[in-house]
C-alpha positions as CSV (number, residue, x, y, z in Angstrom):
1,M,-40.7,-31.7,-60.5
2,E,-37.2,-31.8,-59.9
3,Q,-37.0,-28.1,-61.0
4,Y,-39.6,-27.1,-58.6
5,I,-37.5,-28.2,-55.7
6,Y,-34.3,-26.5,-56.7
7,I,-36.4,-23.3,-57.4
8,F,-37.8,-24.1,-53.9
9,T,-34.2,-24.6,-52.2
10,I,-32.9,-21.5,-53.9
11,I,-36.2,-19.3,-52.8
12,L,-35.4,-21.2,-49.1
13,E,-32.0,-20.5,-49.2
14,I,-32.3,-17.1,-50.1
15,F,-35.1,-16.7,-47.2
16,V,-32.7,-17.8,-44.8
17,F,-29.8,-15.8,-46.0
18,V,-31.8,-12.5,-45.6
19,Q,-33.0,-14.0,-42.2
20,I,-29.2,-14.6,-40.9
21,S,-28.2,-11.0,-42.5
22,F,-31.0,-9.5,-40.6
23,A,-29.4,-11.2,-37.2
24,I,-26.1,-10.3,-38.1
25,L,-27.1,-6.6,-38.3
26,K,-28.6,-6.5,-35.0
27,C,-25.7,-8.4,-33.4
28,D,-23.4,-5.6,-35.1
29,K,-25.7,-2.9,-33.6
30,K,-25.5,-4.4,-30.5
31,I,-22.1,-4.9,-30.3
32,S,-21.2,-1.1,-31.5
33,Q,-23.5,-0.2,-28.9
34,I,-21.6,-1.8,-26.0
35,N,-18.3,-0.9,-28.0
36,S,-19.1,2.6,-27.3
37,Q,-20.3,1.8,-24.0
38,L,-17.1,0.9,-23.3
39,I,-15.2,3.5,-24.5
40,E,-17.0,6.0,-22.5
41,V,-16.3,3.9,-19.1
42,N,-12.6,3.7,-20.3
43,A,-12.9,7.4,-20.5
44,Q,-13.8,7.5,-16.7
45,I,-12.1,4.5,-15.5
46,K,-8.2,5.9,-16.8
47,P,-8.2,9.2,-14.7
48,L,-9.0,6.9,-11.7
49,I,-6.8,4.7,-12.3
50,Q,-4.0,7.1,-12.9
51,T,-4.7,8.8,-9.8
52,T,-4.8,5.5,-8.0
53,R,-1.1,4.6,-9.1
54,E,0.1,8.5,-8.2
55,F,-1.4,7.8,-4.6
56,I,0.1,4.2,-4.3
57,R,3.5,5.5,-5.5
58,K,3.4,8.6,-3.0
59,F,2.4,6.2,-0.3
60,N,5.2,3.8,-0.9
61,R,7.8,6.8,-0.9
62,I,6.2,8.0,2.4
63,A,6.5,4.1,3.7
64,A,9.8,3.8,2.7
65,I,11.4,6.6,4.6
66,I,9.2,5.7,7.5
67,I,10.6,2.4,7.2
68,K,14.2,3.6,7.0
69,V,13.9,6.0,9.8
70,K,12.6,3.4,12.3
71,Q,15.1,0.5,10.8
72,M,18.0,3.2,12.0
73,H,16.6,4.3,15.2
74,I,14.7,1.1,16.6
75,K,17.8,-0.1,18.2
76,K,18.7,3.2,20.0
77,Y,14.9,3.6,21.2
78,I,15.1,-0.2,22.7
79,L,18.6,0.6,24.6
80,F,17.2,3.7,25.7
81,V,14.1,2.2,27.2
82,A,16.4,-0.5,28.7
83,D,18.4,2.0,30.1
84,I,16.0,4.0,31.6
85,I,14.3,0.6,33.5
86,S,17.8,-0.1,35.0
87,L,18.1,3.5,36.4
88,F,14.6,3.3,37.6
89,F,15.8,0.3,39.6
90,L,19.1,1.8,40.5
91,L,17.4,4.9,42.0
92,R,15.1,2.8,44.0
93,S,18.2,1.4,45.9
94,Y,19.3,4.8,46.6
95,K,18.1,4.7,50.1
96,A,20.7,1.5,50.6
97,Y,23.5,3.9,49.7
98,K,25.0,5.8,53.3
99,G,28.0,7.9,53.4
100,F,30.8,8.3,50.9
101,K,28.8,5.4,49.1
102,K,26.3,7.8,47.6
103,F,29.2,9.6,45.6
104,N,29.6,6.5,43.8
105,F,26.2,5.9,43.5
106,L,26.0,9.4,41.8
107,R,29.0,8.7,39.9
108,K,26.9,5.6,38.7
109,I,24.3,7.7,37.5
110,F,26.2,10.5,36.1
111,S,28.6,7.9,33.9
112,Y,25.8,6.0,32.9
113,S,25.1,5.2,29.5
114,I,21.4,6.6,29.8
115,I,22.7,10.3,29.6
116,R,24.6,9.6,26.6
117,A,21.8,7.6,24.8
118,A,19.3,10.3,26.1
119,F,21.8,13.1,24.2
120,S,22.3,11.0,21.2
121,T,18.5,10.4,20.7
122,L,17.7,14.4,21.7
123,K,20.3,14.7,18.9
124,N,18.6,12.8,16.1
125,F,15.4,14.2,16.9
126,A,16.4,17.9,16.2
């Protein structure tokens, strides 16, 4: 009787081994399909990643140039605008000057820093 039980367990082990082998083969086929799909997706994504990296590099170069230019000229622009505002208020007070005081007024305007600031700003643009 024990021999029959041993034979039955051996047959059962062979049956389980065959079932597990088929399951492993199915999983292996699915894994190889997924792997081939990933390789195709990778082939499509690599050029996209490369173009994105190149675009980011170019954008960073342009942004760095713009930031450097702005940092260099922003002080001049602020001072230029402040000079224009103060000159505007100075010109509004022109009517208060009479006689020889008008010459002093004109001397103030022409010696004013706005002229120098305008020329330096225009020189930087050219």
